[in-house]
C-alpha positions as a LaTeX table, in Angstrom:
\begin{tabular}{lrrr}
\hline
Residue & $x$ (\AA) & $y$ (\AA) & $z$ (\AA) \\
\hline
Met1 & $-35.51$ & 11.59 & 3.90 \\
Lys2 & $-38.89$ & 10.85 & 5.47 \\
Ile3 & $-40.61$ & 7.48 & 5.70 \\
Ser4 & $-44.04$ & 6.66 & 7.09 \\
Arg5 & $-43.36$ & 5.30 & 10.57 \\
Arg6 & $-46.76$ & 3.62 & 10.66 \\
Thr7 & $-45.77$ & 1.45 & 7.72 \\
Phe8 & $-42.50$ & 0.54 & 9.42 \\
Cys9 & $-44.16$ & $-0.45$ & 12.71 \\
Gln10 & $-46.49$ & $-2.82$ & 10.92 \\
Ser11 & $-44.29$ & $-4.40$ & 8.27 \\
Ser12 & $-40.64$ & $-3.36$ & 8.41 \\
Ala13 & $-37.94$ & $-6.02$ & 8.34 \\
Thr14 & $-35.78$ & $-3.83$ & 10.55 \\
Gly15 & $-38.41$ & $-2.31$ & 12.83 \\
Leu16 & $-36.73$ & 1.10 & 12.52 \\
Leu17 & $-37.63$ & 4.36 & 10.91 \\
Leu18 & $-34.39$ & 5.74 & 9.47 \\
Leu19 & $-35.25$ & 9.40 & 9.76 \\
Ser20 & $-32.17$ & 10.78 & 8.06 \\
Gln21 & $-28.75$ & 9.75 & 6.88 \\
Asn22 & $-27.42$ & 12.93 & 8.46 \\
Ala23 & $-30.09$ & 14.52 & 10.61 \\
Arg24 & $-30.91$ & 18.14 & 9.78 \\
Ala25 & $-32.62$ & 20.83 & 11.78 \\
Glu26 & $-35.89$ & 20.50 & 9.87 \\
Gly27 & $-38.83$ & 18.64 & 11.40 \\
Gln28 & $-39.05$ & 14.86 & 11.41 \\
Ser29 & $-41.87$ & 12.44 & 12.16 \\
Ala30 & $-42.06$ & 9.37 & 14.39 \\
Val31 & $-44.65$ & 7.10 & 16.01 \\
Gln32 & $-45.36$ & 6.63 & 19.70 \\
Asn33 & $-43.53$ & 3.70 & 21.36 \\
Cys34 & $-41.85$ & 2.69 & 18.08 \\
Pro35 & $-38.06$ & 2.82 & 17.62 \\
Ser36 & $-36.83$ & 5.54 & 15.26 \\
Glu37 & $-33.24$ & 6.25 & 14.27 \\
Trp38 & $-31.24$ & 9.40 & 13.51 \\
Ser39 & $-27.70$ & 9.25 & 12.16 \\
Tyr40 & $-24.91$ & 11.81 & 12.18 \\
Arg41 & $-21.78$ & 11.71 & 10.05 \\
Ser42 & $-18.67$ & 13.48 & 11.27 \\
Ser43 & $-16.46$ & 15.24 & 8.75 \\
Lys44 & $-13.72$ & 15.02 & 11.36 \\
His45 & $-11.97$ & 11.66 & 11.44 \\
Tyr46 & $-11.01$ & 10.02 & 14.74 \\
Ser47 & $-8.29$ & 7.41 & 15.05 \\
Asp48 & $-10.31$ & 5.54 & 17.71 \\
Pro49 & $-13.90$ & 6.79 & 17.44 \\
Phe50 & $-15.39$ & 4.35 & 19.96 \\
Gln51 & $-13.00$ & 5.48 & 22.68 \\
Glu52 & $-12.66$ & 9.14 & 21.74 \\
Val53 & $-16.27$ & 10.20 & 21.18 \\
Glu54 & $-19.24$ & 10.13 & 23.53 \\
Met55 & $-22.46$ & 11.59 & 22.21 \\
Asp56 & $-26.02$ & 11.87 & 23.54 \\
Val57 & $-29.24$ & 13.26 & 22.13 \\
Ile58 & $-31.58$ & 15.02 & 24.56 \\
Phe59 & $-35.25$ & 14.76 & 23.59 \\
Lys60 & $-37.79$ & 17.07 & 25.21 \\
Ser61 & $-41.34$ & 15.71 & 25.31 \\
Pro62 & $-44.57$ & 17.75 & 25.03 \\
Ser63 & $-44.74$ & 17.90 & 28.85 \\
Gly64 & $-41.19$ & 19.23 & 29.07 \\
Ala65 & $-39.70$ & 15.97 & 30.37 \\
Glu66 & $-36.24$ & 15.25 & 28.98 \\
His67 & $-34.78$ & 11.92 & 27.90 \\
Arg68 & $-31.01$ & 11.82 & 27.42 \\
Val69 & $-30.44$ & 8.99 & 24.94 \\
Pro70 & $-26.95$ & 7.54 & 24.39 \\
Ala71 & $-25.86$ & 7.62 & 20.77 \\
Phe72 & $-23.75$ & 4.71 & 19.58 \\
Trp73 & $-20.88$ & 4.48 & 17.15 \\
Gly74 & $-22.11$ & 2.88 & 13.94 \\
Gly75 & $-18.74$ & 2.36 & 12.26 \\
Asp76 & $-16.57$ & 4.67 & 10.14 \\
Asp77 & $-17.45$ & 8.28 & 11.05 \\
Val78 & $-21.14$ & 7.69 & 11.81 \\
Trp79 & $-23.01$ & 7.91 & 15.13 \\
Arg80 & $-26.62$ & 6.84 & 15.51 \\
Val81 & $-29.34$ & 7.39 & 18.06 \\
Arg82 & $-32.51$ & 5.36 & 18.53 \\
Tyr83 & $-35.51$ & 6.60 & 20.46 \\
Ala84 & $-39.03$ & 5.36 & 21.11 \\
Pro85 & $-41.09$ & 8.43 & 22.10 \\
Pro86 & $-43.47$ & 7.40 & 24.90 \\
Val87 & $-46.26$ & 9.91 & 24.12 \\
Ala88 & $-47.62$ & 11.55 & 20.99 \\
Gly89 & $-47.07$ & 15.24 & 20.31 \\
Gln90 & $-44.32$ & 17.71 & 19.46 \\
Tyr91 & $-40.75$ & 16.99 & 20.60 \\
Ser92 & $-37.54$ & 18.93 & 20.27 \\
Tyr93 & $-34.02$ & 17.54 & 20.47 \\
Arg94 & $-30.41$ & 18.62 & 20.65 \\
Thr95 & $-27.16$ & 16.71 & 20.50 \\
Val96 & $-24.40$ & 16.82 & 23.11 \\
Cys97 & $-20.90$ & 15.59 & 22.26 \\
Asn98 & $-17.75$ & 15.57 & 24.36 \\
Asp99 & $-15.95$ & 17.07 & 21.34 \\
Lys100 & $-17.74$ & 20.40 & 21.45 \\
Ala101 & $-15.72$ & 21.71 & 18.52 \\
Asn102 & $-17.27$ & 19.12 & 16.20 \\
Ala103 & $-20.28$ & 20.92 & 14.72 \\
Asp104 & $-21.44$ & 17.73 & 12.99 \\
Leu105 & $-22.01$ & 16.00 & 16.33 \\
His106 & $-22.45$ & 18.73 & 18.93 \\
Asn107 & $-25.40$ & 21.08 & 19.39 \\
Arg108 & $-27.44$ & 19.81 & 16.45 \\
Thr109 & $-31.11$ & 20.62 & 16.97 \\
Gly110 & $-34.42$ & 19.62 & 15.49 \\
Arg111 & $-38.08$ & 18.86 & 16.05 \\
Val112 & $-40.07$ & 15.65 & 15.86 \\
Thr113 & $-43.80$ & 15.23 & 15.37 \\
Val114 & $-44.87$ & 12.01 & 17.08 \\
Glu115 & $-48.11$ & 10.38 & 15.97 \\
Pro116 & $-50.10$ & 7.83 & 17.99 \\
Tyr117 & $-49.49$ & 4.19 & 17.13 \\
Thr118 & $-52.48$ & 2.65 & 15.32 \\
Gly119 & $-51.15$ & $-0.82$ & 14.48 \\
Ala120 & $-51.88$ & $-4.21$ & 16.01 \\
Asn121 & $-48.57$ & $-5.07$ & 17.73 \\
Pro122 & $-49.39$ & $-5.21$ & 21.47 \\
Leu123 & $-45.85$ & $-4.16$ & 22.43 \\
Tyr124 & $-46.32$ & $-0.84$ & 20.63 \\
Arg125 & $-50.06$ & $-0.49$ & 21.22 \\
His126 & $-49.79$ & $-0.83$ & 25.01 \\
Gly127 & $-46.29$ & 0.60 & 25.48 \\
Pro128 & $-43.13$ & $-0.51$ & 27.29 \\
Leu129 & $-43.01$ & $-2.76$ & 30.34 \\
Arg130 & $-42.88$ & $-1.65$ & 33.96 \\
Val131 & $-43.49$ & $-3.17$ & 37.38 \\
Ala132 & $-47.19$ & $-3.01$ & 38.31 \\
Ala133 & $-48.42$ & $-1.26$ & 41.44 \\
Asp134 & $-48.86$ & $-4.57$ & 43.29 \\
Arg135 & $-45.10$ & $-5.24$ & 42.83 \\
Arg136 & $-45.92$ & $-8.82$ & 41.79 \\
His137 & $-46.18$ & $-8.70$ & 38.01 \\
Leu138 & $-45.27$ & $-6.61$ & 34.98 \\
Glu139 & $-47.60$ & $-4.44$ & 32.97 \\
His140 & $-47.45$ & $-2.16$ & 29.94 \\
Ala141 & $-47.32$ & 1.62 & 30.21 \\
Asp142 & $-51.10$ & 1.84 & 29.71 \\
Gly143 & $-51.76$ & $-0.59$ & 32.59 \\
Thr144 & $-52.40$ & $-3.69$ & 30.46 \\
Pro145 & $-50.98$ & $-6.74$ & 32.29 \\
Phe146 & $-48.00$ & $-8.48$ & 30.68 \\
Phe147 & $-47.57$ & $-12.20$ & 31.19 \\
Trp148 & $-43.91$ & $-13.24$ & 31.10 \\
Leu149 & $-43.79$ & $-16.56$ & 29.25 \\
Gly150 & $-40.14$ & $-16.73$ & 28.31 \\
Asp151 & $-38.02$ & $-19.01$ & 26.17 \\
Thr152 & $-34.26$ & $-19.50$ & 26.54 \\
Trp153 & $-32.24$ & $-18.61$ & 23.43 \\
Trp154 & $-28.87$ & $-17.82$ & 25.04 \\
Met155 & $-26.79$ & $-18.15$ & 21.85 \\
Ala156 & $-29.34$ & $-17.10$ & 19.24 \\
Leu157 & $-27.45$ & $-13.96$ & 18.14 \\
Cys158 & $-24.59$ & $-16.08$ & 16.78 \\
Lys159 & $-24.51$ & $-17.83$ & 13.42 \\
Arg160 & $-25.26$ & $-21.23$ & 14.96 \\
Leu161 & $-28.91$ & $-20.21$ & 14.50 \\
Pro162 & $-28.98$ & $-19.28$ & 10.80 \\
Trp163 & $-30.38$ & $-15.90$ & 9.84 \\
Pro164 & $-32.95$ & $-15.42$ & 8.53 \\
Asp165 & $-34.46$ & $-18.88$ & 8.03 \\
Gly166 & $-33.60$ & $-20.60$ & 11.30 \\
Phe167 & $-34.23$ & $-17.58$ & 13.49 \\
Glu168 & $-37.52$ & $-16.68$ & 11.83 \\
Thr169 & $-38.73$ & $-20.29$ & 11.97 \\
Leu170 & $-38.04$ & $-20.54$ & 15.69 \\
Ala171 & $-39.66$ & $-17.16$ & 16.38 \\
Ala172 & $-42.79$ & $-18.12$ & 14.44 \\
Asp173 & $-43.04$ & $-21.38$ & 16.39 \\
Arg174 & $-42.76$ & $-19.53$ & 19.71 \\
Val175 & $-45.38$ & $-16.96$ & 18.72 \\
Arg176 & $-47.81$ & $-19.75$ & 17.76 \\
Lys177 & $-47.25$ & $-21.37$ & 21.16 \\
Gly178 & $-47.98$ & $-18.19$ & 23.10 \\
Phe179 & $-44.51$ & $-17.17$ & 24.25 \\
Thr180 & $-44.15$ & $-13.46$ & 24.98 \\
Leu181 & $-40.42$ & $-13.04$ & 25.68 \\
Val182 & $-37.01$ & $-14.42$ & 24.72 \\
Gln183 & $-33.93$ & $-14.49$ & 27.00 \\
Ile184 & $-30.96$ & $-13.84$ & 24.72 \\
Val185 & $-27.27$ & $-13.06$ & 25.38 \\
Ala186 & $-25.60$ & $-10.05$ & 23.76 \\
Gly187 & $-22.62$ & $-11.93$ & 22.38 \\
Leu188 & $-20.53$ & $-12.65$ & 25.50 \\
Tyr189 & $-21.69$ & $-16.23$ & 25.91 \\
Pro190 & $-21.57$ & $-18.97$ & 28.56 \\
Asp191 & $-19.66$ & $-22.23$ & 28.29 \\
Met192 & $-17.02$ & $-20.99$ & 25.88 \\
Glu193 & $-13.83$ & $-18.98$ & 25.81 \\
Pro194 & $-13.99$ & $-15.41$ & 24.50 \\
Phe195 & $-13.61$ & $-15.26$ & 20.72 \\
Asp196 & $-14.54$ & $-18.91$ & 20.34 \\
Glu197 & $-15.57$ & $-19.47$ & 16.72 \\
Arg198 & $-18.98$ & $-20.71$ & 17.86 \\
Gly199 & $-19.84$ & $-17.28$ & 19.27 \\
Ala200 & $-19.41$ & $-15.25$ & 16.08 \\
Asn201 & $-22.17$ & $-14.10$ & 13.77 \\
Glu202 & $-22.02$ & $-12.78$ & 10.20 \\
Gly203 & $-20.30$ & $-9.62$ & 11.47 \\
Gly204 & $-17.71$ & $-11.38$ & 13.63 \\
Tyr205 & $-17.44$ & $-11.00$ & 17.41 \\
Pro206 & $-19.02$ & $-8.25$ & 19.55 \\
Trp207 & $-15.64$ & $-6.92$ & 20.69 \\
Gln208 & $-12.19$ & $-6.69$ & 19.19 \\
Arg209 & $-9.45$ & $-8.88$ & 20.64 \\
Asp210 & $-8.37$ & $-7.86$ & 24.13 \\
Tyr211 & $-11.59$ & $-5.79$ & 24.31 \\
Ala212 & $-9.85$ & $-2.88$ & 22.61 \\
Gly213 & $-13.11$ & $-1.68$ & 21.07 \\
Ile214 & $-16.61$ & $-2.62$ & 20.03 \\
Asn215 & $-17.35$ & $-4.24$ & 16.67 \\
Pro216 & $-20.39$ & $-2.51$ & 15.11 \\
Ala217 & $-20.68$ & $-5.18$ & 12.41 \\
Tyr218 & $-21.60$ & $-7.81$ & 15.00 \\
Phe219 & $-24.37$ & $-5.61$ & 16.34 \\
Asp220 & $-25.58$ & $-4.68$ & 12.85 \\
Ala221 & $-26.22$ & $-8.39$ & 12.28 \\
Ala222 & $-27.81$ & $-8.75$ & 15.72 \\
Asp223 & $-30.07$ & $-5.73$ & 15.12 \\
Ala224 & $-32.10$ & $-7.58$ & 12.52 \\
Arg225 & $-32.80$ & $-10.39$ & 14.98 \\
Ile226 & $-33.81$ & $-8.11$ & 17.87 \\
Ala227 & $-36.06$ & $-6.12$ & 15.53 \\
His228 & $-37.65$ & $-9.31$ & 14.21 \\
Leu229 & $-38.59$ & $-10.38$ & 17.73 \\
Ala230 & $-40.18$ & $-7.01$ & 18.46 \\
Asp231 & $-42.02$ & $-6.93$ & 15.13 \\
His232 & $-43.60$ & $-10.28$ & 16.04 \\
Gly233 & $-44.66$ & $-9.31$ & 19.55 \\
Leu234 & $-41.75$ & $-10.86$ & 21.48 \\
Val235 & $-39.95$ & $-8.87$ & 24.17 \\
Ser236 & $-36.16$ & $-9.29$ & 24.26 \\
Cys237 & $-34.72$ & $-9.94$ & 27.70 \\
Ile238 & $-31.19$ & $-8.80$ & 26.85 \\
Val239 & $-28.54$ & $-10.59$ & 28.91 \\
Gly240 & $-25.54$ & $-8.26$ & 28.68 \\
Ser241 & $-22.92$ & $-10.99$ & 29.13 \\
Trp242 & $-22.21$ & $-14.05$ & 31.20 \\
Gly243 & $-21.18$ & $-13.02$ & 34.70 \\
Tyr244 & $-17.53$ & $-14.07$ & 34.56 \\
Phe245 & $-16.78$ & $-11.58$ & 31.77 \\
Leu246 & $-16.78$ & $-8.77$ & 34.34 \\
Pro247 & $-13.39$ & $-9.55$ & 35.96 \\
Arg248 & $-11.97$ & $-10.31$ & 32.52 \\
Met249 & $-13.08$ & $-7.04$ & 30.93 \\
Gly250 & $-13.04$ & $-4.77$ & 33.97 \\
Leu251 & $-15.72$ & $-2.40$ & 35.18 \\
Ala252 & $-14.96$ & 0.44 & 32.74 \\
Lys253 & $-15.20$ & $-1.80$ & 29.66 \\
Met254 & $-18.39$ & $-3.42$ & 30.94 \\
Lys255 & $-19.96$ & 0.02 & 31.38 \\
Gln256 & $-19.01$ & 0.80 & 27.78 \\
His257 & $-20.61$ & $-2.47$ & 26.73 \\
Trp258 & $-23.83$ & $-1.62$ & 28.54 \\
Arg259 & $-23.93$ & 1.94 & 27.23 \\
Tyr260 & $-23.66$ & 0.50 & 23.74 \\
Leu261 & $-26.48$ & $-2.00$ & 24.38 \\
Ile262 & $-28.74$ & 0.74 & 25.74 \\
Gly263 & $-28.01$ & 2.89 & 22.70 \\
Arg264 & $-28.59$ & 0.03 & 20.27 \\
Trp265 & $-31.62$ & $-1.70$ & 21.79 \\
Gly266 & $-33.10$ & 0.54 & 24.47 \\
Ala267 & $-35.72$ & 1.84 & 22.02 \\
Tyr268 & $-37.04$ & $-1.69$ & 21.48 \\
Pro269 & $-39.38$ & $-3.53$ & 23.88 \\
Thr270 & $-36.74$ & $-4.89$ & 26.25 \\
Val271 & $-35.94$ & $-6.07$ & 29.75 \\
Trp272 & $-32.34$ & $-5.63$ & 30.88 \\
Cys273 & $-30.71$ & $-8.69$ & 32.44 \\
Leu274 & $-27.34$ & $-7.51$ & 33.70 \\
Ala275 & $-25.59$ & $-10.87$ & 33.37 \\
Gly276 & $-26.07$ & $-14.61$ & 33.29 \\
Glu277 & $-25.12$ & $-16.43$ & 36.51 \\
Gly278 & $-23.84$ & $-13.12$ & 37.76 \\
Thr279 & $-21.59$ & $-14.25$ & 40.61 \\
Met280 & $-20.44$ & $-17.57$ & 39.18 \\
Pro281 & $-16.69$ & $-17.42$ & 38.43 \\
Tyr282 & $-15.25$ & $-18.80$ & 35.24 \\
Tyr283 & $-15.23$ & $-22.59$ & 35.37 \\
Leu284 & $-11.42$ & $-22.93$ & 35.35 \\
Ser285 & $-10.62$ & $-19.87$ & 37.45 \\
Lys286 & $-7.99$ & $-20.34$ & 40.15 \\
Thr287 & $-9.34$ & $-17.36$ & 42.14 \\
Lys288 & $-13.02$ & $-18.26$ & 42.33 \\
Glu289 & $-13.72$ & $-16.78$ & 45.75 \\
Arg290 & $-12.18$ & $-13.45$ & 44.81 \\
Asp291 & $-13.89$ & $-13.46$ & 41.41 \\
Ala292 & $-17.30$ & $-14.08$ & 42.97 \\
Gln293 & $-16.89$ & $-11.08$ & 45.28 \\
Val294 & $-15.63$ & $-8.86$ & 42.46 \\
Gln295 & $-18.60$ & $-9.89$ & 40.36 \\
Lys296 & $-21.15$ & $-9.23$ & 43.11 \\
Gln297 & $-19.76$ & $-5.76$ & 43.76 \\
Gly298 & $-19.33$ & $-5.04$ & 40.07 \\
Trp299 & $-22.80$ & $-6.07$ & 38.95 \\
Thr300 & $-24.30$ & $-3.92$ & 41.69 \\
Glu301 & $-22.43$ & $-0.94$ & 40.27 \\
Ile302 & $-23.39$ & $-1.89$ & 36.71 \\
Ala303 & $-27.05$ & $-2.03$ & 37.78 \\
Arg304 & $-26.85$ & 1.53 & 39.06 \\
Tyr305 & $-25.08$ & 2.58 & 35.87 \\
Val306 & $-27.76$ & 1.01 & 33.66 \\
Arg307 & $-30.49$ & 2.68 & 35.72 \\
Ala308 & $-28.82$ & 6.07 & 35.33 \\
Thr309 & $-28.00$ & 5.64 & 31.62 \\
Asp310 & $-31.27$ & 4.23 & 30.26 \\
Pro311 & $-33.64$ & 7.21 & 29.87 \\
Leu312 & $-36.69$ & 4.99 & 29.29 \\
His313 & $-36.08$ & 2.90 & 32.42 \\
Arg314 & $-36.63$ & $-0.61$ & 31.11 \\
Pro315 & $-37.00$ & $-3.17$ & 33.94 \\
Ile316 & $-33.74$ & $-4.58$ & 35.32 \\
Thr317 & $-32.92$ & $-8.05$ & 36.62 \\
Ile318 & $-29.93$ & $-10.39$ & 36.76 \\
His319 & $-29.84$ & $-14.10$ & 36.00 \\
Pro320 & $-28.50$ & $-15.85$ & 39.12 \\
Ser321 & $-27.12$ & $-19.12$ & 40.34 \\
Arg322 & $-29.95$ & $-19.09$ & 42.92 \\
Asn323 & $-31.81$ & $-15.77$ & 43.06 \\
Ser324 & $-31.24$ & $-12.24$ & 41.82 \\
Arg325 & $-31.40$ & $-10.67$ & 45.29 \\
Asp326 & $-28.31$ & $-12.49$ & 46.50 \\
Thr327 & $-26.41$ & $-11.82$ & 43.27 \\
Val328 & $-26.05$ & $-8.10$ & 44.04 \\
Glu329 & $-25.12$ & $-6.23$ & 47.21 \\
Asp330 & $-28.26$ & $-4.08$ & 47.19 \\
Pro331 & $-31.48$ & $-5.68$ & 45.88 \\
Thr332 & $-33.13$ & $-2.28$ & 45.45 \\
Val333 & $-31.11$ & $-1.86$ & 42.24 \\
Leu334 & $-33.33$ & $-4.57$ & 40.68 \\
Asp335 & $-36.94$ & $-4.63$ & 39.49 \\
Ile336 & $-37.39$ & $-8.40$ & 39.12 \\
Asp337 & $-36.17$ & $-11.30$ & 41.25 \\
Met338 & $-35.22$ & $-14.06$ & 38.82 \\
Leu339 & $-34.54$ & $-17.57$ & 40.14 \\
Gln340 & $-32.51$ & $-20.56$ & 38.95 \\
Thr341 & $-33.58$ & $-23.66$ & 40.84 \\
Gly342 & $-31.88$ & $-26.76$ & 39.43 \\
His343 & $-31.66$ & $-29.25$ & 36.57 \\
Ser344 & $-32.29$ & $-32.54$ & 38.37 \\
Asp345 & $-35.66$ & $-33.51$ & 36.94 \\
Arg346 & $-38.21$ & $-34.23$ & 39.69 \\
Lys347 & $-35.57$ & $-33.83$ & 42.40 \\
Ser348 & $-35.55$ & $-30.08$ & 41.62 \\
Ile349 & $-39.24$ & $-29.64$ & 42.46 \\
Pro350 & $-38.89$ & $-29.10$ & 46.25 \\
Asn351 & $-36.10$ & $-26.54$ & 45.89 \\
Thr352 & $-38.04$ & $-24.73$ & 43.17 \\
Ile353 & $-41.16$ & $-24.31$ & 45.31 \\
Glu354 & $-39.17$ & $-23.38$ & 48.42 \\
Ser355 & $-37.11$ & $-20.83$ & 46.46 \\
Val356 & $-40.26$ & $-19.21$ & 45.09 \\
Gln357 & $-41.80$ & $-19.00$ & 48.56 \\
Arg358 & $-38.64$ & $-17.47$ & 50.08 \\
Ser359 & $-38.36$ & $-14.85$ & 47.38 \\
Leu360 & $-42.03$ & $-13.91$ & 47.59 \\
Ala361 & $-41.61$ & $-13.37$ & 51.34 \\
Ala362 & $-38.41$ & $-11.31$ & 51.00 \\
Ala363 & $-38.05$ & $-7.53$ & 50.99 \\
Pro364 & $-38.07$ & $-5.39$ & 48.98 \\
Lys365 & $-41.19$ & $-6.70$ & 47.30 \\
Met366 & $-40.82$ & $-7.29$ & 43.57 \\
Pro367 & $-42.06$ & $-9.67$ & 40.87 \\
Val368 & $-40.57$ & $-13.16$ & 41.23 \\
Leu369 & $-40.16$ & $-15.61$ & 38.38 \\
Val370 & $-38.17$ & $-18.73$ & 37.63 \\
Gly371 & $-35.80$ & $-17.85$ & 34.80 \\
Glu372 & $-34.07$ & $-21.23$ & 34.57 \\
Val373 & $-35.09$ & $-24.68$ & 35.73 \\
Cys374 & $-34.76$ & $-28.20$ & 34.34 \\
Tyr375 & $-33.99$ & $-27.60$ & 30.68 \\
Glu376 & $-36.13$ & $-30.03$ & 28.74 \\
Gly377 & $-33.95$ & $-32.90$ & 27.55 \\
Ile378 & $-30.96$ & $-32.14$ & 29.75 \\
Gln379 & $-29.23$ & $-35.44$ & 30.58 \\
Glu380 & $-32.12$ & $-37.11$ & 28.71 \\
Ala381 & $-34.54$ & $-36.05$ & 31.46 \\
Ser382 & $-36.91$ & $-33.23$ & 32.52 \\
Arg383 & $-39.45$ & $-34.03$ & 29.84 \\
Glu384 & $-42.89$ & $-32.54$ & 29.27 \\
Glu385 & $-44.53$ & $-33.70$ & 32.50 \\
Val386 & $-41.77$ & $-32.01$ & 34.53 \\
Gln387 & $-42.09$ & $-28.84$ & 32.45 \\
Arg388 & $-45.83$ & $-28.62$ & 33.07 \\
Phe389 & $-45.47$ & $-29.34$ & 36.78 \\
Met390 & $-42.80$ & $-26.64$ & 37.19 \\
Phe391 & $-44.84$ & $-24.08$ & 35.27 \\
Trp392 & $-48.10$ & $-24.60$ & 37.12 \\
Ser393 & $-46.61$ & $-25.04$ & 40.58 \\
Cys394 & $-44.63$ & $-21.79$ & 40.22 \\
Leu395 & $-47.53$ & $-19.79$ & 38.80 \\
Leu396 & $-49.96$ & $-21.05$ & 41.41 \\
Ser397 & $-47.43$ & $-20.15$ & 44.11 \\
Gly398 & $-47.53$ & $-16.51$ & 43.01 \\
Thr399 & $-44.79$ & $-15.94$ & 40.45 \\
Gly400 & $-45.19$ & $-13.18$ & 37.88 \\
Gly401 & $-44.17$ & $-15.38$ & 34.96 \\
His402 & $-42.02$ & $-18.32$ & 33.95 \\
Thr403 & $-39.21$ & $-19.15$ & 31.53 \\
Tyr404 & $-38.99$ & $-22.44$ & 29.67 \\
Gly405 & $-35.72$ & $-23.82$ & 28.36 \\
Ala406 & $-34.88$ & $-26.64$ & 25.97 \\
Asn407 & $-31.33$ & $-27.95$ & 26.17 \\
Gly408 & $-30.85$ & $-28.15$ & 22.43 \\
Ile409 & $-32.37$ & $-24.75$ & 21.70 \\
Trp410 & $-30.38$ & $-22.55$ & 24.07 \\
Gln411 & $-27.18$ & $-24.07$ & 22.69 \\
Val412 & $-28.59$ & $-23.84$ & 19.14 \\
Asn413 & $-27.70$ & $-27.44$ & 18.42 \\
Ser414 & $-28.08$ & $-29.14$ & 15.07 \\
Arg415 & $-27.35$ & $-32.71$ & 14.03 \\
Glu416 & $-24.33$ & $-31.47$ & 12.10 \\
Lys417 & $-23.07$ & $-29.12$ & 14.84 \\
Pro418 & $-23.90$ & $-30.27$ & 18.36 \\
Tyr419 & $-22.57$ & $-27.97$ & 21.05 \\
Gly420 & $-19.51$ & $-28.95$ & 23.04 \\
\hline
\end{tabular}
């Protein structure tokens, strides 16, 4: 089955070109910088497909450069791969599966003709984000500057923000107001226990109980939301989980989680945020000092894993309690230094400015931005005059962007269902 990728990039509800229900060796077509999907159905049944099968697709570009893209389990006996080819021209691909005897998944080959993107979406027209040569701001692949004006939607992939009406309404409002990015958590949320009813979406929870395996239905529901943001010119800053999930899940499970996220959403315009409040232990933990150290070591290793696994090298940061640099053992694993500087209304202004200045003076040099400060409305304070002062004082001090947060929006509050 072939579909015009140009039509999909401009008007698709999913943002994906579904190239084939079971990819064949014949040629396919795609569009530069736009996510396209191949799917493979295995005639062999696995009792635990998520744990038993690991599959990649290696794409070779016109220059000969190779991108090894993680495939992800799509449920039942289906594996999918999503890829956003960075240049136009002729590509070839082949599949690699750990079960080499499975001819449905291993050593499948094909060709892809990639056409230039001709639509109006700046995320596809200018290409993915990277750190600019001055190491102070982000830019697109073609050198066009990108201004990070973020909004905080931590829980927006759960059903507290109704899909499609509530999500689309909020996105349209943010586009009208000039926002360019949304910070959004991939299902493992703050301020709640795992498998809390408030964290589910139409497909359930992101993981099975006891983290026995991933739940593709959760991510199927989340896909539509991530695609909608991209289709409307909003970058997704994907927060993999809240930091305290690492000691609960363990390093191996968290790597599986991140491999799945890269496979699902790495073809979209994204920034990877390893965790929220990366070194903050769980609120009721009785081993907080040990947990904080485990988290700092673990997120450093996860950063290296994400860097090695993501073939398109989306920028990496981590949401901190203070700054990203101090949240990992080696700041060179990061591309962006994100700051959190307080929620005490005007009393947070001095610390915010001092934190920005310290980070701008630190090595290695990288873009600095405030990713959380003074949610508007928190404790009935931090209203519009504080928001404007924080924004302008940070930007004029040299930050590469800024993230706004409204207390009721990140929690996805409604009059009928306030959070807490």
